N, C-alpha and C positions, 0 to 999 in steps of 0.2 A: 792278190797280196799285198806284200807292203803297199806297193804304187795303187793298188785302186784304193786301200784305207787311208789312203792319204789324200785323194781324189777326191774322194767321198764325203770326206773331214770337211776339203776347201770348199766344194760344191756347197755342203749344206750350211758352212756359216756364210758363205755369199749369200745363199738364198736367205737365211735368215737377216743377215742386215739390209737386203733390202727387200724384207719384208712378203718375199715369196714364198710359197710352202715348196720344199723338195719337193720332186716327184716320186711316185711312188717307186719304193724297190722293186726289181724285176729277177733276178737272179739271188744265188742262196748266199753270193758273198756280200751283196750289195744288203739282203735282207737281215743279217749277219751284222753290218758296220753300222744298219741302221738302230739295230736292236741296243747295242753297246752304247752308242753314242744316246741313246734316250735314256737307257740304265745309269751313265755315269753323271748325265745330265741332271737327274732325281736326284743323286746323289749332293752334285753340287750346289742345285737350288736348298736342301737340308741345311746342309753347311755350311752353306751363305747368308743363310736367314739368322743361325747362330751365333754365326761370327759378327756379324756385321757388316760383310764386305761389300763396297759398291761396282757392279757392274763387274761381276767374273766372268770370265770364259774360259772351257774348258777345250785339250786338244790332247790326243790321245795316240801311242803307236799302238797297233794291236798285232800278235801272232799269231797263227794258227797254228796248231799242234797237233801231230796224231798223221791220220792220209794225209796223200798229197791230192787224192780224185776229187773233180769238180764234185760238188754237192748239188741237188735237183733243189728246185724252188720251194718253199713250203707255203703250203695255201691256206696253215694254222699261223698264228700269232708265235713268234719265237716268244719261250721262254726261256729267263736268263737265272744262273744259280752262281753264287760265290763260293768257289772248293777250298780257295785257303783259309785261315783264322783270323788273318789281318781286319781291321775294320775302318782303316786310316783311307782318307779319299786320296790323295798323291804317294800311297803305297805303289807298286806291283801288285795287280790282282788276276788269277786264275779266277776264267768263268765257263763256267759250261752253257752253252746255249743249245736248245734243246727244241725241234721240230717235234708237235706232238702228232698223233696218229699211225695209225696203222702203215703207211710208209716214212716214217718219220726217221729225223737220225740227231745226232748229239755232236758238236763242234765244242772243241775246247782251245780257248784261247786266254795269250798271257796278254796281260793290259795295261802300259806305262802310263797315266795320266799324268798332266802338267794341268795345273789351274793359271792361270793370267790375269791378273789384276792391277788396273789403273794403280802405281803407289808411286810416294812422292820422293823422287832425285834429286839431290843439290843440281843447280845451274851456275855454280859459280864455290869458291873454295870457301870453306870457312873456317878460322882458325881456332883452336883450342883456348876455351874462353869466351870467347864470343857469342853475343845471346841470335836467339833463333827468329828469323823474320821471314815471311809465306811467299817473299817476292826470291827468296834466295833456293825454292823448290819449286818444280814442275811436276805433272804426272807423266807418267810413264807404263806402258805397259810392262810388265813383267813375269817372268814365274817364278810364284810364291815358294816354289822348293828351293830354291836357287839362294834366296834371304831367310837362311839359320837364325838370322841377330832377331829377326822380323821387319817392321814394315809398320808406317802409318800411310795413308788413305787422305786426310785430312789434314790442311794445313794448320788450319785453327788448332789440334792437337799441339804443335810442335812450335807453333809460337812464343816465344819470351821463354823458354826453355836456352838453356847454356849448353854449348858444345862440350862434352867433356873430353873430346877427340878433335882432331883437325878432319874435317869433312872434306873428302875429293869432288869435284866435280863426276858428277853418275853414278 
């Protein structure tokens, strides 16, 4: 369920952070989570390279659709296919995971990804018309989907610019 997905994601992030390989998934739910993570990570890697993002992390919520019966483990590599027409990384995605073979199965999951990036946030109030300096900002992980006006990752990009409006802390 959702708790298992979140638990797998946290375990995978911790293993990656400490440079350890995550244990091989043993049941279908773990296999599905691992394949969704690989799929989203490959999407993120390509998109992050295009955008020039530094140190992105992807997190997601996954909700299985259809039968609530437990699926048997898959002895082959799961295949993933995006079923909706959307192309955006941050859009909700409908993914079909397929265990190929004679005893195979299919599972459709609704997946909502979020991308966390270290972005500049104001560490002090800056008044309208004041010049911006690197010391006024700090890097903080933010979900970029919640930043509709855009963001900066490098203080050199904003240093010397003039604030068009009052900038609050955070």
